[in-house]
DOTIMI-5452 format. One line per field, with one value per residue (C-alpha): residue number from 1; residue in three letters; x, y, z. Coordinates in Angstrom, 2 decimals. Example, Ala and Ser with C-alpha at 12.3 -4.5 7.8 and 13.67 -1.06 7.14 Angstrom:
% DOTIMI-5452
n: [1|2]
res: [Ala|Ser]
px: [12.30|13.67]
py: [-4.50|-1.06]
pz: [7.80|7.14]
//
This chain:
% DOTIMI-5452
n: [1|2|3|4|5|6|7|8|9|10|11|12|13|14|15|16|17|18|19|20|21|22|23|24|25|26|27|28|29|30|31|32|33|34|35|36|37|38|39|40|41|42|43|44|45|46|47|48|49|50|51|52|53|54|55|56|57|58|59|60|61|62|63|64|65|66|67|68|69|70|71|72|73|74|75|76|77|78|79|80|81|82|83|84|85|86|87|88|89|90|91|92|93|94|95|96|97|98|99|100|101|102|103|104|105|106|107|108|109|110|111|112|113|114|115|116|117|118|119|120|121|122|123|124|125|126|127|128|129|130|131|132|133|134|135|136|137|138|139|140|141|142|143|144|145|146|147|148|149|150|151|152|153|154|155|156|157|158|159|160|161|162|163|164|165|166|167|168|169|170|171|172|173|174|175|176|177|178|179|180|181|182|183|184|185|186|187|188|189|190|191|192|193|194|195|196|197|198|199|200|201|202|203|204|205|206|207|208|209|210|211|212|213|214|215|216|217|218|219|220|221|222|223|224|225|226|227|228|229|230|231|232|233|234|235|236|237|238|239|240|241|242|243|244|245]
res: [Met|Lys|Thr|Trp|Thr|Thr|Gly|Glu|Val|Ala|His|Glu|Arg|Asn|Ile|Ser|Val|Arg|Thr|Leu|Arg|Tyr|Tyr|Asp|Glu|Ile|Gly|Leu|Leu|Thr|Pro|Thr|Tyr|Lys|Asp|Glu|His|Gly|Lys|Arg|Met|Tyr|Ser|Glu|Asp|Asp|Leu|Phe|Thr|Leu|Glu|Lys|Ile|Met|Ile|Leu|Lys|Ser|Leu|Ser|Leu|Pro|Leu|Lys|Ser|Ile|Arg|Glu|Val|Ile|Glu|Lys|Met|Ser|Tyr|Glu|Gln|Ile|Leu|Lys|Thr|His|Tyr|Thr|Tyr|Leu|Gln|Glu|Gln|Leu|Glu|Glu|Leu|Gln|Thr|Asn|Ile|Ser|Tyr|Thr|Ser|Ser|Leu|Ile|Asn|Met|Ile|Glu|Phe|Asp|Ala|Glu|Leu|Ser|Trp|Glu|Lys|Val|Val|Glu|Val|Val|Gln|Lys|Thr|Glu|Lys|Ser|Ser|Gly|Lys|Trp|Leu|Asp|Tyr|Phe|Glu|Asn|Glu|Asp|Gln|Gln|Thr|Leu|Gln|Lys|Ser|Ile|Pro|Ser|Leu|Ser|His|Lys|Asp|Ala|Met|Leu|Glu|Gln|Ser|Met|Lys|Val|Leu|Arg|Gln|Met|Glu|Gln|Cys|Ile|Gln|Asp|Gly|Ile|Pro|Pro|Glu|Ser|Asp|Glu|Gly|Ile|Asp|Ile|Ala|Arg|Ala|Leu|His|Lys|Leu|Ser|Ser|Asp|Ile|Phe|Asp|Gly|Asn|Glu|His|Leu|Met|Asp|Gln|Phe|Trp|Lys|Val|Arg|Lys|Leu|Pro|Ala|Glu|Glu|Thr|Gly|Phe|Phe|Pro|Ile|Ser|Glu|Glu|Val|Leu|Asp|Phe|Ala|Glu|Arg|Ala|Thr|Asp|Tyr|Ala|Glu|Lys|Lys|Ser|Asp|Lys]
px: [96.65|94.34|92.27|89.76|86.55|85.99|83.69|86.23|89.01|86.74|85.90|89.45|91.13|88.35|87.84|84.60|83.65|82.94|86.53|87.97|85.83|86.97|90.62|89.84|88.19|91.15|93.68|95.25|94.44|92.91|92.29|94.58|92.18|88.62|86.68|84.59|81.72|83.85|84.00|87.24|89.45|92.36|95.67|98.22|100.22|97.08|96.60|100.24|99.71|96.59|98.63|101.03|98.14|96.60|99.93|100.59|97.02|97.57|100.33|97.65|99.09|96.63|95.78|97.64|100.83|100.28|100.27|103.59|105.15|104.13|105.89|109.12|109.42|109.99|107.85|110.76|111.05|107.32|107.43|110.36|108.48|105.44|107.58|108.95|105.40|104.26|107.22|106.24|102.65|103.84|105.95|103.00|100.73|103.25|103.53|99.76|99.64|102.36|100.43|97.23|99.00|100.50|97.09|95.61|98.38|98.00|94.30|95.09|97.43|94.88|91.29|90.10|92.47|90.81|90.66|92.61|95.43|95.33|95.57|98.40|100.42|99.87|100.88|104.02|104.90|104.48|106.66|109.45|109.23|112.61|114.36|115.52|117.98|119.87|121.10|123.14|126.13|125.45|126.49|124.23|121.38|121.35|121.34|118.55|116.36|116.36|115.94|113.69|110.02|107.88|104.21|103.66|104.85|103.15|105.47|106.39|108.81|106.21|103.60|106.02|106.88|103.21|102.57|105.24|103.91|100.41|101.76|103.43|100.32|98.27|100.67|100.53|96.75|96.56|99.06|101.68|105.16|108.15|109.86|107.73|107.65|105.56|108.18|110.93|109.01|108.57|112.27|113.24|110.90|112.39|115.93|115.14|113.41|116.36|118.85|116.92|116.61|120.18|121.83|123.58|125.12|124.92|126.37|123.83|121.08|121.98|122.28|118.90|117.26|118.53|117.04|113.80|113.27|113.42|110.11|108.25|107.95|111.74|112.24|109.10|108.72|105.34|104.75|105.11|104.15|106.82|105.14|105.74|109.32|109.98|108.38|110.62|113.76|112.93|111.90|115.17|117.22|115.31|115.74|119.50|119.85|117.90|120.07|123.26|122.23]
py: [54.92|57.89|58.78|61.51|61.60|64.15|66.12|66.17|67.36|70.04|71.32|71.22|72.74|75.25|73.91|72.80|69.15|69.93|71.13|68.00|65.79|67.74|67.25|63.54|63.50|65.10|62.97|65.85|64.47|61.02|59.68|56.76|54.52|53.23|52.03|48.87|50.69|51.94|55.51|57.21|58.26|60.71|59.81|62.14|62.07|63.09|66.06|66.97|66.98|69.09|71.70|71.88|72.28|75.10|76.96|76.62|77.64|80.86|81.62|81.62|78.51|76.50|73.04|71.37|73.19|72.39|68.67|69.00|71.18|68.86|65.98|67.95|70.25|69.40|70.95|73.21|74.47|75.12|77.07|79.15|79.91|80.89|83.08|84.95|85.44|86.82|89.22|90.51|90.92|92.75|95.15|95.88|96.43|98.75|100.71|101.07|102.19|104.73|106.11|106.32|108.10|110.54|111.34|111.86|114.30|116.04|116.58|118.01|120.43|121.30|120.56|121.45|119.02|117.83|114.25|115.36|116.55|113.36|111.19|113.34|113.09|109.32|108.68|110.77|109.08|105.59|106.42|108.36|107.68|108.19|109.28|112.46|110.35|109.56|113.15|112.60|110.55|107.34|108.83|111.84|109.57|107.82|111.13|112.59|109.50|109.86|113.63|114.75|114.88|112.31|112.71|109.11|109.75|112.56|114.13|117.57|118.25|117.46|119.59|122.52|122.11|122.08|125.12|127.15|126.02|127.13|130.52|131.05|129.93|132.39|135.27|134.59|134.42|137.72|139.45|139.85|139.95|137.98|141.31|142.09|141.54|138.42|137.24|137.76|135.72|132.91|133.06|132.73|129.76|128.17|128.75|127.15|124.24|123.73|123.92|121.26|118.99|119.34|119.79|122.95|121.33|124.31|122.45|119.64|122.20|124.09|120.88|119.67|122.98|122.72|119.23|120.35|122.92|120.26|119.01|116.66|114.00|113.76|113.59|112.02|114.89|116.21|118.86|122.46|125.25|127.44|130.43|128.98|128.00|131.47|133.07|131.03|131.97|135.67|135.84|134.20|136.61|139.59|138.45|138.01|141.49|143.03|141.23|142.50|146.12]
pz: [106.75|107.00|103.95|103.13|101.13|98.37|100.66|103.48|101.18|99.73|103.22|104.62|101.56|100.77|97.26|95.61|95.17|91.54|91.03|92.66|90.45|87.39|88.37|88.62|85.19|83.44|85.29|87.16|90.61|90.89|94.42|95.15|97.09|97.03|100.05|100.18|98.52|95.64|96.94|96.03|98.92|99.00|100.61|102.24|98.99|97.10|99.42|98.96|95.20|95.65|97.55|94.62|92.18|94.23|94.43|90.71|89.91|91.89|89.37|86.64|84.99|82.82|84.13|81.28|82.23|85.91|85.14|83.33|86.04|88.88|87.17|86.70|89.73|93.36|96.09|97.04|93.47|93.32|96.59|95.37|92.17|94.20|96.47|93.44|92.16|95.52|95.60|92.16|93.31|96.43|94.37|92.09|95.10|96.74|93.50|93.32|96.97|96.22|93.22|95.28|98.16|95.67|94.23|97.69|98.57|95.20|95.85|99.29|97.52|94.86|95.86|92.35|90.65|87.45|86.22|83.16|85.39|87.46|84.34|82.99|86.19|86.54|82.92|83.26|86.55|85.10|82.10|83.82|87.55|89.20|86.00|87.71|89.70|86.49|86.41|89.59|90.68|92.61|95.95|95.44|94.33|97.69|99.53|97.41|97.65|101.42|101.58|98.70|99.78|97.99|97.17|98.23|101.80|103.64|106.21|107.57|104.72|102.07|103.84|104.00|100.31|99.38|101.56|99.74|96.37|97.37|98.45|95.08|93.21|95.25|94.60|90.86|91.00|92.94|90.69|93.42|91.85|93.15|93.77|96.83|100.58|99.99|97.51|100.05|102.64|100.12|99.16|102.82|103.22|100.10|101.40|104.76|103.04|100.71|103.58|105.48|102.46|101.17|104.56|103.36|100.27|97.90|94.92|95.16|95.73|92.53|90.52|91.75|90.90|87.32|87.02|88.69|85.93|83.20|81.69|84.05|81.32|81.31|85.06|86.52|89.00|90.05|87.35|88.49|86.12|84.53|86.17|89.64|88.87|87.47|90.54|92.84|90.92|90.73|94.38|95.41|93.28|94.67|98.27|97.74|96.24|99.13|101.69|100.01|100.46]
//
């Protein structure tokens, strides 16, 4: 039967000799055999137990709890527990990546974005992320999730949305009213963007616009100022009146 010394186990399992000796001292993992010189040797079963310990330790369990768990759970149960833990870690990592991507895209939209604004947006997103979907029926939710541009995924639709937002911000800054040629151009861009996003579904478009105007802390949307929302609405109304003449 093959056996391993403490040094060999430490090297193969990437664990310190000191840790293995500590496990031995507390009775968590005591080598099964001794050679003719009294040196303790690990068996295959010992290494199997060590694998369990390392997996359970990655779950942040204290050593006392690990001893109890090893005695009660099979290797399959331990692996399933570890799999669930990894899934939770993956979800948290994906969420963090999503937040980071959103902030990167926000900065590209507003190069002078302050830390105060960043913190505000992140806090609102964490508290109410995705709440805007609750305002829609299940069937519409699925459609909107696929079609509404997300700050965490930079694509042509998001870039176009940001471009129109920048244009409205600039008009407001320059004192250009929505009832102007520039306003009409922006209204047309908004109409095309909306048609692409909602695939011509006017009812869903109107319903979404009503939700979009609600406070960001209630919906989890990227906050847009009331001035910009008002500009968009007035520009759209003006463009429709001009087209009717």
